[in-house]
NUNU-636269 format. One record per residue (C-alpha): residue number from 1; residue in one letter; x, y, z. Coordinates in Angstrom, 3 decimals, padded with zeros to 6 digits, m for minus. Layout:
BEGIN
NUM,a,X,Y,Z $
...
END
This chain:
BEGIN
1,x,000.055,m000.002,000.006 $
2,x,001.274,003.501,m001.017 $
3,x,002.292,006.068,001.709 $
4,x,m001.057,007.896,001.519 $
5,x,m000.163,009.888,004.647 $
6,x,002.559,011.703,003.090 $
7,x,000.607,012.214,m000.096 $
8,x,m002.372,013.668,001.876 $
9,x,m000.043,015.982,003.912 $
10,x,001.656,017.174,000.562 $
11,x,m001.585,017.981,m001.020 $
12,x,m002.838,019.671,001.989 $
13,x,000.247,021.935,002.162 $
14,x,m000.328,023.074,m001.376 $
15,x,002.221,020.939,m003.173 $
16,x,m000.005,019.467,m005.919 $
17,x,002.703,017.359,m007.610 $
18,x,005.806,015.198,m006.404 $
19,x,007.829,017.644,m008.375 $
20,x,006.672,020.643,m006.598 $
21,x,007.607,019.178,m003.281 $
22,x,010.974,017.850,m004.539 $
23,x,011.682,021.387,m005.846 $
24,x,010.901,022.829,m002.356 $
25,x,013.151,020.359,m000.680 $
26,x,015.729,020.541,m003.364 $
27,x,015.946,016.767,m003.950 $
28,x,015.052,014.604,m006.909 $
29,x,011.616,013.723,m007.650 $
30,x,012.447,010.139,m007.599 $
31,x,013.151,010.534,m003.827 $
32,x,009.732,011.824,m003.227 $
33,x,008.169,008.805,m005.360 $
34,x,010.161,006.445,m002.902 $
35,x,008.699,008.181,000.173 $
36,x,005.271,007.761,m001.193 $
37,x,005.750,004.046,m001.974 $
38,x,004.492,001.271,000.240 $
39,x,007.965,000.879,001.776 $
40,x,009.136,004.610,002.276 $
41,x,012.960,004.875,003.201 $
42,x,013.733,007.310,006.165 $
43,x,014.656,010.800,005.122 $
44,x,018.363,012.008,006.075 $
45,x,018.038,014.052,009.215 $
46,x,018.656,017.458,007.455 $
47,x,015.936,016.834,004.767 $
48,x,013.719,015.329,007.460 $
49,x,013.563,018.576,009.275 $
50,x,012.824,020.606,006.285 $
51,x,010.215,018.028,005.178 $
52,x,008.306,018.212,008.578 $
53,x,008.682,022.038,008.547 $
54,x,007.120,022.220,005.119 $
55,x,004.218,019.724,005.621 $
56,x,003.455,020.490,009.317 $
57,x,003.398,017.171,010.481 $
58,x,005.989,014.831,012.251 $
59,x,007.760,011.882,010.457 $
60,x,005.398,009.326,012.012 $
61,x,002.211,011.266,010.837 $
62,x,003.906,011.499,007.347 $
63,x,004.080,007.660,007.250 $
64,x,007.672,006.960,008.128 $
65,x,008.651,004.402,010.897 $
66,x,010.425,006.445,013.592 $
67,x,010.717,006.837,017.437 $
68,x,011.374,010.567,017.266 $
69,x,009.928,013.625,015.874 $
70,x,010.926,017.070,015.020 $
71,x,009.643,019.530,017.750 $
72,x,007.575,022.416,016.758 $
73,x,007.850,026.257,017.583 $
74,x,005.483,028.907,018.526 $
75,x,005.041,031.305,015.607 $
76,x,006.340,034.903,015.836 $
77,x,002.853,036.090,014.769 $
78,x,001.049,033.919,017.365 $
79,x,003.163,035.204,020.090 $
80,x,002.547,038.716,018.862 $
81,x,m001.314,038.652,018.775 $
82,x,m001.596,036.568,021.950 $
83,x,m002.682,033.417,020.308 $
84,x,m002.347,030.116,022.167 $
85,x,001.013,028.540,021.723 $
86,x,000.906,026.332,018.577 $
87,x,003.461,024.344,016.970 $
88,x,004.400,024.761,013.168 $
89,x,004.393,021.040,013.079 $
90,x,000.851,020.486,014.128 $
91,x,m001.472,018.697,011.829 $
92,x,m002.449,020.477,008.701 $
93,x,m006.164,020.141,008.752 $
94,x,m006.966,022.852,006.257 $
95,x,m006.844,022.012,002.703 $
96,x,m004.963,023.667,m000.008 $
97,x,m008.054,025.551,m001.083 $
98,x,m008.183,027.362,002.200 $
99,x,m005.433,029.717,000.831 $
100,x,m007.459,030.427,m002.096 $
101,x,m010.467,031.110,m000.238 $
102,x,m008.647,033.451,002.425 $
103,x,m006.907,035.227,m000.440 $
104,x,m010.235,036.037,m002.146 $
105,x,m011.620,037.840,000.749 $
106,x,m008.373,039.818,001.144 $
107,x,m008.606,040.980,m002.557 $
108,x,m012.157,042.017,m001.950 $
109,x,m011.218,044.188,001.123 $
110,x,m008.528,045.674,m000.953 $
111,x,m010.912,046.719,m003.594 $
112,x,m013.703,047.872,m001.275 $
113,x,m011.225,050.349,000.700 $
114,x,m011.802,052.932,m002.155 $
115,x,m015.562,053.020,m001.804 $
116,x,m016.566,051.379,001.494 $
117,x,m016.737,053.888,004.719 $
118,x,m013.757,053.254,006.909 $
119,x,m015.778,052.657,009.857 $
120,x,m017.516,049.832,008.194 $
121,x,m014.500,048.182,006.505 $
122,x,m012.161,048.270,009.441 $
123,x,m014.017,045.727,011.685 $
124,x,m014.303,043.288,008.749 $
125,x,m010.478,043.458,008.056 $
126,x,m009.725,042.982,011.719 $
127,x,m012.249,039.980,011.828 $
128,x,m010.532,038.624,008.575 $
129,x,m007.130,038.926,010.320 $
130,x,m008.348,037.074,013.389 $
131,x,m009.411,034.262,011.138 $
132,x,m006.142,034.162,009.442 $
133,x,m004.312,033.903,012.794 $
134,x,m006.424,030.921,013.517 $
135,x,m005.869,029.294,010.143 $
136,x,m002.026,029.554,010.334 $
137,x,m001.657,026.663,012.862 $
138,x,m003.818,024.428,010.644 $
139,x,m001.930,024.900,007.546 $
140,x,001.576,024.039,006.230 $
141,x,003.949,024.574,003.342 $
142,x,002.831,026.702,000.460 $
143,x,m000.888,026.859,001.786 $
144,x,000.567,028.280,005.221 $
145,x,002.803,030.749,003.214 $
146,x,000.060,032.092,001.027 $
147,x,m002.389,032.704,003.984 $
148,x,000.450,034.393,005.925 $
149,x,001.018,036.675,003.018 $
150,x,m002.816,037.607,002.664 $
151,x,m003.036,037.918,006.492 $
152,x,000.000,040.405,006.314 $
153,x,m001.769,042.431,003.543 $
154,x,m004.975,042.386,005.592 $
155,x,m002.987,043.874,008.604 $
156,x,m001.530,046.404,006.195 $
157,x,m004.914,047.362,005.069 $
158,x,m006.273,047.759,008.547 $
159,x,m003.095,049.820,009.523 $
160,x,m003.657,052.190,006.590 $
161,x,m007.232,052.791,007.569 $
162,x,m006.233,053.510,011.301 $
163,x,m003.520,056.021,010.184 $
164,x,m005.193,057.728,007.121 $
165,x,m008.731,057.319,007.687 $
166,x,m008.953,057.249,011.545 $
167,x,m005.984,059.355,012.573 $
168,x,m005.033,056.769,015.310 $
169,x,m001.297,056.675,014.906 $
170,x,m000.571,054.547,017.937 $
171,x,m003.023,051.836,016.891 $
172,x,m001.806,051.869,013.348 $
173,x,001.670,051.185,014.602 $
174,x,000.831,048.191,016.511 $
175,x,m001.163,046.850,013.627 $
176,x,001.599,047.473,010.979 $
177,x,003.982,045.659,013.235 $
178,x,001.586,042.664,012.984 $
179,x,001.781,043.146,009.307 $
180,x,005.460,043.015,009.376 $
181,x,005.322,039.945,011.535 $
182,x,002.891,038.289,008.906 $
183,x,005.287,039.159,006.070 $
184,x,008.017,037.385,008.112 $
185,x,005.727,034.172,008.343 $
186,x,005.301,034.264,004.673 $
187,x,009.031,035.200,003.987 $
188,x,007.653,037.992,001.648 $
189,x,010.192,040.805,001.829 $
190,x,008.263,043.192,m000.481 $
191,x,005.249,043.062,002.017 $
192,x,007.845,043.717,004.914 $
193,x,009.288,046.775,002.912 $
194,x,005.528,048.168,002.706 $
195,x,004.845,047.635,006.261 $
196,x,008.034,049.349,007.393 $
197,x,007.667,052.181,005.085 $
198,x,004.073,052.916,006.457 $
199,x,005.415,052.748,009.979 $
200,x,007.721,055.771,008.793 $
201,x,004.669,057.970,008.508 $
202,x,003.887,058.297,012.222 $
203,x,007.096,059.579,013.514 $
204,x,007.611,061.843,010.519 $
205,x,004.104,063.467,011.365 $
206,x,005.496,064.079,014.889 $
207,x,008.771,065.784,013.406 $
208,x,010.805,062.836,014.620 $
209,x,013.181,062.492,011.478 $
210,x,015.689,060.082,012.865 $
211,x,012.722,057.423,013.777 $
212,x,011.325,057.878,010.280 $
213,x,014.601,057.465,008.457 $
214,x,015.410,054.433,010.489 $
215,x,012.226,052.737,009.347 $
216,x,012.800,053.952,005.686 $
217,x,016.435,052.429,005.692 $
218,x,014.799,049.042,007.025 $
219,x,012.172,049.299,004.315 $
220,x,014.738,049.814,001.406 $
221,x,016.791,046.828,002.815 $
222,x,013.767,044.549,002.635 $
223,x,012.855,045.938,m000.889 $
224,x,016.456,044.892,m002.086 $
225,x,015.863,041.319,m001.076 $
226,x,012.903,041.063,m003.382 $
227,x,012.108,041.452,m007.077 $
228,x,011.068,045.166,m006.544 $
229,x,009.176,046.767,m009.260 $
230,x,009.948,050.363,m010.384 $
231,x,006.592,051.464,m008.870 $
232,x,007.485,050.118,m005.513 $
233,x,010.912,051.692,m005.501 $
234,x,009.405,054.962,m006.589 $
235,x,006.751,054.701,m003.837 $
236,x,009.611,054.258,m001.036 $
237,x,011.204,057.499,m002.562 $
238,x,007.797,059.184,m002.348 $
239,x,007.267,057.979,001.249 $
240,x,010.696,059.316,002.279 $
241,x,009.912,062.394,000.577 $
242,x,006.758,063.055,002.395 $
243,x,008.676,062.261,005.704 $
244,x,011.420,064.741,004.798 $
245,x,008.562,067.281,003.859 $
246,x,006.915,066.861,007.192 $
247,x,010.197,067.453,008.792 $
248,x,010.873,070.729,006.905 $
249,x,013.576,069.369,004.456 $
250,x,011.609,070.249,001.260 $
251,x,014.846,070.311,m000.820 $
252,x,015.748,066.990,000.169 $
253,x,012.213,065.973,m000.557 $
254,x,012.039,067.241,m004.140 $
255,x,015.361,065.495,m004.916 $
256,x,013.778,062.228,m003.787 $
257,x,010.735,062.904,m005.927 $
258,x,012.866,063.583,m008.929 $
259,x,014.741,060.396,m008.450 $
260,x,011.315,058.646,m008.213 $
261,x,010.347,060.128,m011.404 $
262,x,013.406,058.868,m013.109 $
263,x,012.809,055.344,m011.522 $
264,x,009.350,055.353,m013.119 $
265,x,010.531,056.474,m016.228 $
266,x,013.316,053.972,m016.632 $
267,x,010.800,051.101,m015.794 $
268,x,011.780,047.589,m014.358 $
269,x,011.510,044.035,m015.517 $
270,x,009.581,043.117,m012.394 $
271,x,005.897,043.528,m011.980 $
272,x,004.355,045.347,m009.115 $
273,x,002.501,043.213,m006.534 $
274,x,m001.205,043.474,m006.638 $
275,x,m001.524,045.042,m003.507 $
276,x,000.497,048.043,m004.570 $
277,x,m002.706,049.727,m005.707 $
278,x,m002.276,053.125,m003.728 $
279,x,000.547,054.459,m006.075 $
280,x,001.037,055.399,m009.638 $
281,x,002.738,058.247,m011.529 $
282,x,m000.177,060.379,m010.717 $
283,x,000.094,059.997,m007.152 $
284,x,003.751,060.498,m007.198 $
285,x,002.751,063.902,m008.778 $
286,x,000.330,064.715,m006.004 $
287,x,003.325,064.034,m003.523 $
288,x,005.241,066.525,m005.492 $
289,x,002.457,069.100,m005.638 $
290,x,002.337,069.047,m001.877 $
291,x,006.007,069.362,m001.266 $
292,x,006.173,072.416,m003.903 $
293,x,003.472,074.027,m001.770 $
294,x,005.336,073.470,001.612 $
295,x,008.462,074.765,m000.217 $
296,x,006.847,077.925,m001.233 $
297,x,007.084,077.076,m004.949 $
298,x,003.353,078.310,m005.522 $
299,x,003.261,078.526,m009.454 $
300,x,004.811,075.108,m009.742 $
301,x,002.579,073.583,m007.220 $
302,x,m000.540,075.046,m008.662 $
303,x,000.280,073.521,m012.169 $
304,x,001.326,070.126,m010.806 $
305,x,m001.759,069.736,m008.668 $
306,x,m004.243,070.893,m011.294 $
307,x,m002.613,068.151,m013.545 $
308,x,m003.020,065.697,m010.951 $
309,x,m006.773,066.624,m010.614 $
310,x,m007.204,066.277,m014.180 $
311,x,m005.661,062.787,m014.239 $
312,x,m007.324,061.156,m011.001 $
313,x,m009.877,058.572,m011.932 $
314,x,m013.425,058.499,m010.463 $
315,x,m012.645,055.885,m008.104 $
316,x,m009.941,058.116,m006.502 $
317,x,m012.234,060.116,m004.561 $
318,x,m010.264,060.139,m001.265 $
319,x,m006.969,061.416,m003.213 $
320,x,m009.275,064.133,m004.807 $
321,x,m010.066,065.508,m001.488 $
322,x,m006.376,065.830,m000.685 $
323,x,m005.509,067.633,m003.831 $
324,x,m008.210,069.985,m003.571 $
325,x,m007.303,070.792,m000.010 $
326,x,m003.658,071.401,m001.287 $
327,x,m004.929,073.596,m004.287 $
328,x,m007.035,075.638,m001.639 $
329,x,m003.727,075.996,000.305 $
330,x,m001.744,077.363,m002.666 $
331,x,m004.456,080.057,m003.317 $
332,x,m004.352,081.112,000.378 $
333,x,m000.556,081.440,000.195 $
334,x,m001.002,083.325,m003.118 $
335,x,m003.406,085.853,m001.373 $
336,x,m006.656,084.707,m003.242 $
337,x,m009.113,083.808,m000.374 $
338,x,m012.021,083.414,m002.588 $
339,x,m010.331,080.696,m004.861 $
340,x,m009.091,078.932,m001.717 $
341,x,m012.685,078.771,m000.363 $
342,x,m013.768,077.304,m003.783 $
343,x,m011.258,074.434,m003.638 $
344,x,m012.193,073.902,000.064 $
345,x,m015.929,073.787,m000.706 $
346,x,m015.244,071.161,m003.464 $
347,x,m013.149,069.175,m000.982 $
348,x,m016.019,069.131,001.593 $
349,x,m018.692,068.210,m001.008 $
350,x,m016.350,065.090,m001.723 $
351,x,m015.994,064.461,001.812 $
352,x,m019.555,064.171,002.268 $
353,x,m019.712,061.354,m000.194 $
354,x,m016.540,059.579,000.743 $
355,x,m015.067,060.329,003.991 $
356,x,m011.134,060.598,004.470 $
357,x,m009.553,062.031,007.542 $
358,x,m006.477,063.265,005.638 $
359,x,m008.517,065.356,003.267 $
360,x,m010.317,066.840,006.182 $
361,x,m006.996,067.545,007.753 $
362,x,m006.153,069.610,004.643 $
363,x,m009.425,071.564,004.787 $
364,x,m008.917,072.290,008.384 $
365,x,m005.375,073.694,007.764 $
366,x,m006.776,076.035,004.901 $
367,x,m009.339,077.393,007.299 $
368,x,m006.726,078.124,009.807 $
369,x,m004.689,079.878,007.216 $
370,x,m007.890,081.901,006.203 $
371,x,m007.956,083.243,009.752 $
372,x,m007.144,086.828,008.460 $
373,x,m009.958,086.838,006.051 $
374,x,m012.722,085.263,008.318 $
375,x,m015.020,088.270,007.927 $
376,x,m015.137,087.909,004.144 $
377,x,m018.348,086.427,002.612 $
378,x,m016.322,083.426,001.051 $
379,x,m014.952,082.510,004.274 $
380,x,m018.302,082.423,006.093 $
381,x,m019.692,080.429,003.342 $
382,x,m017.093,078.066,003.840 $
383,x,m017.762,077.965,007.788 $
384,x,m021.454,077.313,007.093 $
385,x,m020.448,073.964,005.035 $
386,x,m017.390,073.017,007.182 $
387,x,m019.626,073.406,010.446 $
388,x,m022.781,071.913,008.958 $
389,x,m024.449,069.014,010.968 $
390,x,m023.172,066.178,008.868 $
391,x,m019.501,067.345,008.478 $
392,x,m019.229,068.324,012.067 $
393,x,m020.700,065.186,013.463 $
394,x,m018.369,063.056,010.975 $
395,x,m015.284,064.807,011.926 $
396,x,m015.925,064.747,015.802 $
397,x,m016.895,061.057,015.469 $
398,x,m013.603,060.062,014.269 $
END
């Protein structure tokens, strides 16, 4: 009788052929055939360790006659999120299709971010992450790796919502740390780079340049380990530019943005990961316009931001509110309060349809800058809209 225990464990771990398992173990496919025969020979100790780790079961459970077993270990992510101690060599009770099903929900959440209210999507993402943590101990091999990657992306999405939509930086940092740990479980260096780069925003917002730079150095290190696309590398430049801008170093920021533009122009042979849906050449231009504004280059900022507004798609409503807020800030700085109020009112109208805390932050900054003109009619009209029932309640509830 063939070694059906090994075959079942192989399939559950996502290795759908003997060749796939042989490639993962770096052994010949003939060796795997012998292990799945009716008289399987005992693997060499080094290979046995890798085999039990990949398939999530000890040698006896894999159909080998042995008195010993390879001990398990508690996963880093399980320890971080407070799960019960679970060995990586526990029985893989979930089928390989579990990864496909879990990834499908992750993809759906990724798309829903652009249209669903943050307060609605965030609990769903956290619940999905909790499910992923529960699934990890019940999977092994490629199935486990795929679920871990989707889990990391889910935590990344939740962290983005917490920071950009809910303005809860402390909570976002903890969630992004879990995203980093999930990326480690999946051995996905690009997801790790994304988590680390997002973790740089919070200290930069507080003016802590050293902490922000430290995280960006780590993010770039992780990016070098994987096949990073031009878009991912350019986004890292853009994030660092945003951090430098927040810390008052606009000249450095503009240099980084110029480098990002060159990277995008040169392209790359590597494709961007599907989850990198928050960045494009248009988004880079939005970064640039904001930096030009803060550097006092008002004509350039106006031109750049108007170009961005023309190119943003209908689904990019959140980004539109930020760009409209920046255009309003340009006009305030240029001494045209009426034009500034016009852009701010457009941003508020958009925020009533799609809430985005970062967009509201921009409008509030503009209103503070309009203090010298607060008795003008256009500013009073802005106040009527800014402090209407719906916008006031929405702002104070978040």
